[in-house]
C-alpha positions as CSV (number, residue, x, y, z in Angstrom):
1,M,7.5,11.0,95.9
2,A,5.1,12.7,93.7
3,L,7.7,14.9,92.3
4,Q,10.1,12.3,91.7
5,F,10.5,11.6,88.0
6,D,12.2,8.7,86.9
7,L,14.8,9.3,84.3
8,T,13.3,6.6,82.1
9,T,9.9,8.2,82.3
10,L,11.4,11.6,81.4
11,A,13.3,10.1,78.4
12,A,10.2,8.3,77.2
13,M,8.2,11.6,77.3
14,A,10.9,13.5,75.5
15,S,11.1,10.8,72.8
16,D,7.2,10.9,72.4
17,V,7.3,14.7,72.0
18,L,10.1,14.5,69.5
19,L,8.4,11.7,67.6
20,G,5.1,13.8,67.4
21,L,7.0,16.8,66.2
22,G,8.8,14.7,63.6
23,A,5.5,13.3,62.4
24,A,4.0,16.8,62.2
25,G,7.0,18.0,60.2
26,A,6.8,15.0,57.8
27,A,3.0,15.7,57.3
28,F,3.8,19.4,56.6
29,Y,6.6,18.4,54.2
30,C,4.3,15.9,52.4
31,M,1.6,18.6,52.0
32,I,4.1,21.0,50.4
33,L,5.4,18.2,48.1
34,S,1.8,17.3,47.1
35,R,1.1,21.0,46.1
36,R,4.3,21.2,44.1
37,L,3.5,17.9,42.3
38,K,0.0,19.1,41.4
39,R,1.5,22.3,39.9
40,F,4.2,20.3,38.1
41,N,1.6,17.9,36.6
42,N,-0.8,20.7,35.7
43,L,-1.8,20.1,32.0
44,E,-2.3,23.8,31.3
45,N,0.8,25.6,32.8
46,G,3.1,23.0,34.2
47,V,5.6,20.5,32.8
48,G,2.8,18.0,32.4
49,G,1.2,20.4,29.9
50,A,4.5,20.7,28.1
51,V,4.9,17.0,28.0
52,A,1.4,16.6,26.6
53,V,2.0,19.2,23.9
54,L,5.3,17.7,23.0
55,S,3.7,14.2,22.8
56,A,1.0,15.6,20.4
57,Q,3.7,17.3,18.3
58,V,5.7,14.1,18.1
59,D,2.5,12.3,16.8
60,D,1.9,15.0,14.2
61,M,5.5,14.9,13.1
62,T,5.4,11.1,12.7
63,K,2.3,11.4,10.5
64,T,3.9,14.1,8.5
65,L,7.1,12.1,8.1
66,D,5.1,9.0,6.9
67,E,3.2,11.1,4.4
68,A,6.5,12.7,3.1
69,R,8.1,9.3,2.8
70,A,5.1,8.0,0.8
71,S,5.2,11.0,-1.4
72,A,9.0,10.6,-2.0
73,E,8.5,7.0,-2.9
74,S,5.8,7.9,-5.4
75,S,8.0,10.6,-6.9
76,A,10.9,8.3,-7.1
77,R,8.8,5.7,-9.0
78,S,7.5,8.4,-11.3
79,L,11.0,9.7,-11.9
80,T,12.3,6.2,-12.6
81,T,9.5,5.7,-15.2
82,L,10.2,9.0,-16.9
83,T,13.9,8.4,-16.9
84,E,13.4,5.0,-18.6
85,R,11.1,6.6,-21.2
86,A,13.7,9.3,-21.8
87,E,16.4,6.7,-22.3
88,T,14.3,4.8,-24.7
89,S,13.5,8.0,-26.7
90,A,17.2,8.9,-26.7
91,R,18.1,5.5,-28.1
92,K,15.4,6.0,-30.9
93,L,16.7,9.5,-31.6
94,E,20.3,8.2,-31.9
95,I,19.1,5.5,-34.4
96,M,17.2,8.2,-36.4
97,M,20.3,10.5,-36.4
98,A,22.5,7.6,-37.5
99,S,20.0,6.8,-40.3
100,L,20.1,10.5,-41.4
101,H,23.8,10.3,-42.0
102,D,23.1,7.7,-44.7
103,L,21.1,10.2,-46.8
104,P,22.9,12.2,-49.5
105,D,23.5,15.9,-48.8
106,A,22.3,17.2,-52.1
107,P,20.3,15.6,-54.9
108,G,22.4,14.2,-57.7
109,P,21.6,14.9,-61.4
110,E,19.5,11.7,-61.7
111,E,17.4,12.5,-58.7
112,A,16.9,16.1,-59.9
113,A,15.6,14.8,-63.3
114,Q,13.3,12.3,-61.6
115,D,12.0,15.0,-59.3
116,A,11.3,17.3,-62.2
117,T,9.6,14.5,-64.2
118,W,7.5,13.5,-61.2
119,T,6.5,17.1,-60.5
120,K,5.6,17.7,-64.1
121,A,3.5,14.6,-64.3
122,M,1.7,15.4,-61.1
123,T,0.8,18.9,-62.1
124,K,-0.3,17.8,-65.5
125,T,-2.7,15.1,-64.0
126,T,-4.1,17.5,-61.5
127,T,-4.7,20.4,-63.9
128,E,-6.3,18.3,-66.6
129,A,-9.1,16.7,-64.8
130,K,-10.7,14.4,-67.3
131,P,-13.7,12.1,-66.8
132,E,-12.8,8.5,-66.2
133,A,-14.4,7.2,-69.3
134,E,-12.4,9.6,-71.5
135,T,-9.0,8.7,-69.9
136,E,-9.7,5.0,-70.4
137,T,-10.3,5.3,-74.1
138,S,-7.5,7.7,-74.9
139,G,-4.6,5.7,-73.4
140,D,-1.8,8.0,-74.7
141,S,-2.5,11.2,-72.7
142,L,1.1,11.5,-71.4
143,D,4.2,11.5,-73.5
144,A,6.9,8.9,-72.9
145,D,9.1,11.6,-71.2
146,D,6.2,12.9,-69.1
147,T,5.4,9.6,-67.3
148,A,5.8,9.7,-63.5
149,P,8.6,7.6,-62.3
150,L,7.8,4.3,-60.6
151,F,9.7,5.2,-57.4
152,S,9.7,8.8,-56.3
153,T,12.1,10.4,-53.8
154,K,11.1,11.8,-50.4
155,R,12.4,15.2,-51.4
156,A,9.9,15.5,-54.3
157,Q,7.0,14.4,-52.0
158,G,7.8,17.2,-49.6
159,G,9.7,15.0,-47.1
160,V,13.4,15.3,-46.1
161,A,15.3,18.1,-47.8
C-alpha cells in the first residue's frame, strides 16, 4: 500500500511541478523585460535619451519660431510705415511735377529785360557801398531805367532755370 499512488495525487503533483516551472519561467521573462526596459529608457544611449533630446529641440524651435514671428511682425509694421511715407512723398512729387509743367520753357522778352534790369541794379548797389547818411540825402542815385523791378523772377534769383 505504500507504493500505491493515487491517480489524483499524481496529477496534483504534476500540476504543482508545472505550476512552479511556469512561475519560474515568468520570473525569468520579467527579469529580461526589466533589463530591456531599462536600456530602452536610458537617457544617454536609449530611446529615452532620443525622446529627451527631441523634446528639448522642440522647445528650442518653439522659442525660435516665436522670436521669428515677432521679428516678422515688427518688420511688417516698419515696412507698412515706410510704404505709407513713400506713397505720401510720391503724391507730393507728382504735385510738384504737375506744377513744373505750368512754368514757361524759356524766358520771354519781358522777363529777359526784367532779369537784366534786376541784375544791373543789384550789381550797382553791391559795388557802390555808400554810407547810409549819404544815400538818404542823395535820393537820385539810380536812374529811372536802373531801378530794380518790384517783383523779380525766380530765374534771376538763381532758382528754376
